[in-house]
C-alpha positions as a Markdown table, in Angstrom:
| # | Residue | x | y | z |
|---|---|---|---|---|
| 1 | Met | 127.0 | 38.9 | 109.7 |
| 2 | Thr | 125.6 | 41.6 | 106.7 |
| 3 | Gly | 126.3 | 45.1 | 107.4 |
| 4 | Ala | 123.6 | 47.2 | 108.0 |
| 5 | Thr | 122.3 | 49.4 | 104.6 |
| 6 | Thr | 121.9 | 53.3 | 104.8 |
| 7 | Ile | 119.1 | 54.8 | 102.7 |
| 8 | Ser | 119.3 | 58.0 | 101.6 |
| 9 | Val | 115.8 | 59.5 | 101.4 |
| 10 | Leu | 115.5 | 63.3 | 99.6 |
| 11 | Pro | 112.6 | 65.2 | 99.7 |
| 12 | Thr | 110.2 | 65.0 | 97.1 |
| 13 | Pro | 110.1 | 68.0 | 94.7 |
| 14 | Met | 106.5 | 69.8 | 95.5 |
| 15 | Thr | 104.3 | 70.4 | 92.4 |
| 16 | Arg | 103.7 | 73.5 | 90.9 |
| 17 | Asn | 100.2 | 73.4 | 92.6 |
| 18 | Gln | 102.2 | 72.3 | 96.0 |
| 19 | Thr | 104.2 | 75.4 | 95.2 |
| 20 | Ala | 101.3 | 77.7 | 94.9 |
| 21 | Thr | 99.4 | 76.6 | 98.0 |
| 22 | Leu | 102.1 | 76.9 | 100.4 |
| 23 | Val | 103.3 | 80.7 | 98.7 |
| 24 | Gly | 99.4 | 81.4 | 98.8 |
| 25 | Arg | 99.1 | 80.0 | 102.6 |
| 26 | Thr | 102.4 | 81.8 | 103.8 |
| 27 | Met | 101.6 | 85.2 | 102.4 |
| 28 | Gly | 98.2 | 84.7 | 103.4 |
| 29 | Tyr | 99.2 | 84.2 | 107.3 |
| 30 | Val | 101.2 | 87.7 | 106.6 |
| 31 | Ala | 98.1 | 89.3 | 106.0 |
| 32 | Ala | 96.3 | 87.9 | 108.7 |
| 33 | Thr | 99.3 | 89.0 | 111.5 |
| 34 | Val | 99.4 | 92.6 | 109.8 |
| 35 | Gly | 95.5 | 92.6 | 110.6 |
| 36 | Ala | 96.2 | 91.0 | 114.0 |
| 37 | Phe | 99.1 | 93.8 | 114.5 |
| 38 | Ala | 96.5 | 96.4 | 113.3 |
| 39 | Leu | 93.6 | 95.7 | 115.8 |
| 40 | Gly | 96.5 | 95.8 | 118.8 |
| 41 | Ala | 97.6 | 99.2 | 117.5 |
| 42 | Tyr | 94.2 | 100.0 | 117.8 |
| 43 | Phe | 92.9 | 98.4 | 121.3 |
| 44 | Gly | 96.1 | 99.8 | 122.9 |
| 45 | Arg | 96.1 | 103.6 | 121.3 |
| 46 | Asn | 95.7 | 104.9 | 125.5 |
| 47 | Ala | 97.9 | 101.9 | 127.1 |
| 48 | Ser | 100.9 | 103.1 | 129.1 |
| 49 | Thr | 104.3 | 102.9 | 128.0 |
| 50 | Gly | 105.2 | 100.3 | 130.6 |
| 51 | Leu | 103.3 | 97.7 | 129.0 |
| 52 | Gly | 105.2 | 97.6 | 125.8 |
| 53 | Trp | 107.9 | 95.8 | 127.4 |
| 54 | Leu | 106.2 | 92.8 | 128.9 |
| 55 | Leu | 104.1 | 92.7 | 125.7 |
| 56 | Leu | 106.7 | 92.5 | 124.0 |
| 57 | Ile | 108.3 | 89.8 | 125.6 |
| 58 | Ala | 104.7 | 88.2 | 125.3 |
| 59 | Ala | 105.6 | 88.3 | 121.5 |
| 60 | Ile | 109.0 | 86.6 | 122.1 |
| 61 | Ala | 107.4 | 83.9 | 123.5 |
| 62 | Ser | 105.0 | 83.7 | 120.5 |
| 63 | Leu | 107.5 | 83.4 | 118.3 |
| 64 | Val | 109.5 | 80.6 | 120.5 |
| 65 | Ala | 106.2 | 78.7 | 120.6 |
| 66 | Ile | 105.3 | 79.2 | 116.6 |
| 67 | Asn | 108.9 | 77.0 | 116.3 |
| 68 | Lys | 107.9 | 74.5 | 118.9 |
| 69 | Val | 104.5 | 73.2 | 117.5 |
| 70 | Ala | 104.7 | 74.1 | 113.8 |
| 71 | Gln | 105.9 | 70.8 | 112.4 |
| 72 | Arg | 103.3 | 68.7 | 114.7 |
| 73 | Ser | 100.4 | 71.4 | 114.5 |
| 74 | Pro | 100.4 | 73.9 | 111.7 |
| 75 | Gly | 96.9 | 75.1 | 112.5 |
| 76 | Leu | 98.4 | 76.0 | 116.5 |
| 77 | Ala | 100.9 | 77.3 | 115.4 |
| 78 | Ala | 98.6 | 79.9 | 112.9 |
| 79 | Ala | 96.7 | 80.4 | 116.0 |
| 80 | Ile | 99.9 | 81.5 | 117.9 |
| 81 | Leu | 101.1 | 83.7 | 114.8 |
| 82 | Leu | 98.2 | 85.7 | 115.6 |
| 83 | Gly | 98.6 | 86.3 | 118.6 |
| 84 | Phe | 102.2 | 87.2 | 117.9 |
| 85 | Gly | 101.0 | 89.8 | 115.8 |
| 86 | Met | 98.3 | 91.1 | 118.3 |
| 87 | Phe | 101.3 | 91.4 | 121.0 |
| 88 | Leu | 103.5 | 93.2 | 118.9 |
| 89 | Gly | 100.7 | 95.5 | 117.7 |
| 90 | Leu | 99.5 | 96.4 | 121.3 |
| 91 | Ser | 103.5 | 97.0 | 122.5 |
| 92 | Leu | 103.6 | 99.7 | 119.3 |
| 93 | Ala | 100.6 | 101.4 | 120.5 |
| 94 | Pro | 101.1 | 104.1 | 122.2 |
| 95 | Thr | 104.6 | 104.9 | 119.2 |
| 96 | Leu | 102.0 | 104.7 | 116.5 |
| 97 | Ser | 99.6 | 106.6 | 118.3 |
| 98 | Tyr | 101.4 | 109.3 | 119.1 |
| 99 | Tyr | 101.7 | 109.2 | 115.1 |
| 100 | Ala | 98.3 | 109.3 | 114.4 |
| 101 | Arg | 97.7 | 112.4 | 116.3 |
| 102 | Thr | 100.6 | 114.3 | 115.7 |
| 103 | Asn | 101.3 | 113.5 | 111.9 |
| 104 | Pro | 98.9 | 110.9 | 110.7 |
| 105 | Ala | 99.9 | 111.3 | 107.1 |
| 106 | Ile | 103.6 | 109.7 | 107.9 |
| 107 | Leu | 102.2 | 106.4 | 108.7 |
| 108 | Trp | 100.1 | 106.0 | 105.0 |
| 109 | Gln | 103.8 | 107.1 | 103.8 |
| 110 | Ser | 105.9 | 104.9 | 105.5 |
| 111 | Gly | 102.9 | 101.8 | 104.9 |
| 112 | Gly | 103.5 | 103.1 | 101.3 |
| 113 | Ala | 107.2 | 102.2 | 101.1 |
| 114 | Thr | 107.0 | 99.4 | 103.1 |
| 115 | Ser | 105.0 | 97.6 | 100.4 |
| 116 | Leu | 107.2 | 99.1 | 97.6 |
| 117 | Leu | 110.7 | 97.8 | 99.0 |
| 118 | Val | 109.3 | 94.7 | 100.7 |
| 119 | Ala | 107.3 | 93.7 | 96.9 |
| 120 | Ala | 110.6 | 94.8 | 95.4 |
| 121 | Phe | 113.4 | 92.4 | 97.4 |
| 122 | Gly | 110.8 | 90.3 | 97.5 |
| 123 | Ala | 110.3 | 89.7 | 93.6 |
| 124 | Ala | 114.0 | 89.4 | 93.2 |
| 125 | Gly | 114.6 | 86.8 | 96.4 |
| 126 | Tyr | 111.9 | 84.9 | 94.7 |
| 127 | Ala | 112.8 | 84.7 | 91.5 |
| 128 | Thr | 117.3 | 84.9 | 91.5 |
| 129 | Arg | 118.7 | 81.2 | 91.1 |
| 130 | Arg | 121.9 | 82.8 | 93.5 |
| 131 | Asp | 122.0 | 80.8 | 96.5 |
| 132 | Leu | 121.3 | 83.4 | 99.6 |
| 133 | Ser | 122.2 | 81.5 | 102.3 |
| 134 | Ala | 125.8 | 82.9 | 102.7 |
| 135 | Leu | 124.9 | 86.1 | 102.2 |
| 136 | Ala | 122.1 | 85.8 | 105.4 |
| 137 | Arg | 124.8 | 84.7 | 107.8 |
| 138 | Trp | 126.8 | 88.1 | 106.9 |
| 139 | Leu | 123.1 | 89.9 | 107.6 |
| 140 | Phe | 122.7 | 88.6 | 110.9 |
| 141 | Trp | 125.7 | 89.6 | 112.4 |
| 142 | Ala | 125.4 | 92.6 | 110.4 |
| 143 | Leu | 121.9 | 92.9 | 112.6 |
| 144 | Val | 123.3 | 92.6 | 115.8 |
| 145 | Ala | 125.9 | 94.7 | 114.7 |
| 146 | Leu | 123.5 | 97.8 | 114.3 |
| 147 | Ile | 121.8 | 96.8 | 118.0 |
| 148 | Val | 124.8 | 97.6 | 119.4 |
| 149 | Phe | 125.3 | 100.2 | 117.0 |
| 150 | Ser | 121.8 | 101.8 | 118.9 |
| 151 | Val | 122.6 | 101.0 | 122.2 |
| 152 | Val | 125.8 | 103.4 | 121.7 |
| 153 | Leu | 123.5 | 106.1 | 120.1 |
| 154 | Ile | 121.5 | 106.3 | 123.5 |
| 155 | Phe | 124.7 | 107.3 | 125.2 |
| 156 | Val | 126.8 | 108.3 | 122.4 |
| 157 | Gln | 125.8 | 111.5 | 120.2 |
| 158 | Ile | 126.9 | 110.4 | 116.4 |
| 159 | Pro | 126.9 | 113.0 | 114.2 |
| 160 | His | 123.9 | 111.7 | 111.7 |
| 161 | Gly | 123.8 | 108.8 | 113.8 |
| 162 | Ser | 120.1 | 108.4 | 113.5 |
| 163 | Val | 120.0 | 108.2 | 109.7 |
| 164 | Ile | 122.7 | 105.8 | 109.4 |
| 165 | Tyr | 121.0 | 103.9 | 111.8 |
| 166 | Ala | 117.8 | 103.7 | 109.5 |
| 167 | Val | 119.5 | 103.5 | 105.7 |
| 168 | Val | 122.3 | 100.4 | 107.2 |
| 169 | Gly | 118.7 | 98.9 | 109.2 |
| 170 | Leu | 117.1 | 99.5 | 105.7 |
| 171 | Val | 120.0 | 97.4 | 103.3 |
| 172 | Ile | 120.0 | 94.9 | 106.1 |
| 173 | Phe | 116.8 | 94.2 | 106.2 |
| 174 | Ala | 116.2 | 94.3 | 102.0 |
| 175 | Gly | 118.7 | 91.4 | 102.1 |
| 176 | Leu | 116.6 | 89.8 | 104.6 |
| 177 | Ile | 113.6 | 90.0 | 103.3 |
| 178 | Ala | 115.1 | 88.8 | 99.6 |
| 179 | Tyr | 116.3 | 85.4 | 101.4 |
| 180 | Asp | 113.0 | 84.9 | 103.7 |
| 181 | Phe | 111.2 | 85.1 | 99.9 |
| 182 | Gln | 113.9 | 82.7 | 98.4 |
| 183 | Arg | 113.3 | 80.5 | 101.3 |
| 184 | Leu | 109.4 | 80.0 | 100.7 |
| 185 | Arg | 110.5 | 79.5 | 97.1 |
| 186 | Arg | 112.9 | 76.6 | 98.2 |
| 187 | Thr | 110.9 | 75.2 | 101.4 |
| 188 | Lys | 109.7 | 72.3 | 100.5 |
| 189 | Asp | 106.7 | 71.4 | 103.4 |
| 190 | Ile | 103.8 | 73.4 | 103.5 |
| 191 | Arg | 103.7 | 72.7 | 107.5 |
| 192 | Asp | 106.5 | 75.7 | 107.9 |
| 193 | Ala | 104.4 | 78.6 | 106.4 |
| 194 | Pro | 103.8 | 79.6 | 109.6 |
| 195 | Leu | 107.5 | 80.1 | 110.6 |
| 196 | Leu | 108.0 | 81.5 | 106.9 |
| 197 | Ala | 104.1 | 84.1 | 107.7 |
| 198 | Ala | 106.5 | 85.4 | 111.0 |
| 199 | Ser | 109.9 | 85.8 | 109.5 |
| 200 | Ile | 108.2 | 87.6 | 106.4 |
| 201 | Phe | 105.9 | 89.6 | 109.0 |
| 202 | Leu | 109.3 | 90.8 | 111.0 |
| 203 | Asp | 111.1 | 92.0 | 108.5 |
| 204 | Leu | 107.8 | 94.1 | 106.8 |
| 205 | Leu | 107.4 | 96.0 | 110.9 |
| 206 | Asn | 111.4 | 96.2 | 110.8 |
| 207 | Val | 111.5 | 97.7 | 107.7 |
| 208 | Phe | 108.5 | 100.0 | 108.1 |
| 209 | Leu | 109.6 | 101.2 | 111.6 |
| 210 | Leu | 112.9 | 102.3 | 110.3 |
| 211 | Val | 110.8 | 104.1 | 107.7 |
| 212 | Leu | 109.0 | 106.6 | 109.9 |
| 213 | Gly | 112.0 | 106.6 | 112.0 |
| 214 | Leu | 113.7 | 107.7 | 108.7 |
| 215 | Phe | 111.2 | 109.9 | 107.5 |
| 216 | Ser | 110.1 | 111.6 | 111.4 |
| 217 | Gly | 113.4 | 112.2 | 111.8 |
| 218 | Asp | 113.0 | 110.3 | 115.6 |
| 219 | Thr | 115.3 | 107.4 | 115.0 |
| 220 | Asn | 117.5 | 106.7 | 117.4 |
């Protein structure tokens, strides 16, 4: 009786053209999701704040759906990604509409600062040869701790707590941006483009909201 032989198959390295296609497709999805978010923010500008939580739940459900279908149907995952951006735009529309009415310049300033930060740390993460996986695990737990801190701020008055929250949040997401762009360089399957785009979009959105709160002094 012969023993079974196990053959290990390593992933085939992507060619330069395939890598460029993955990067282009992922960033195209990010841009499209930003556009869907902007449309949602526009159409929901007069919506009541009470709908925000329901729309946020819909966005979370969309994110789960993207994870479920990405490998089987990348096209469907990309379509759901647009819905994900739209739901988030609708959920945040009342807040963005408030700033648009009272201080529109701060939206452009926050957008510009977000673009610079994402470009800087994204380029650093894409270029570095150091494995950022261990850092990402620490950043995840730091993010959990930051969420707990934000809940504490609701009930406890901490001096400069909002500034601490925003600055620490920006540090965390700067690291996550670097990690996600490193994942973009290392990914070997183009079907992962919608998932990568969703992650990068969430980094971008959170940085924008943190910067917006920091500039306005309204972060809580």
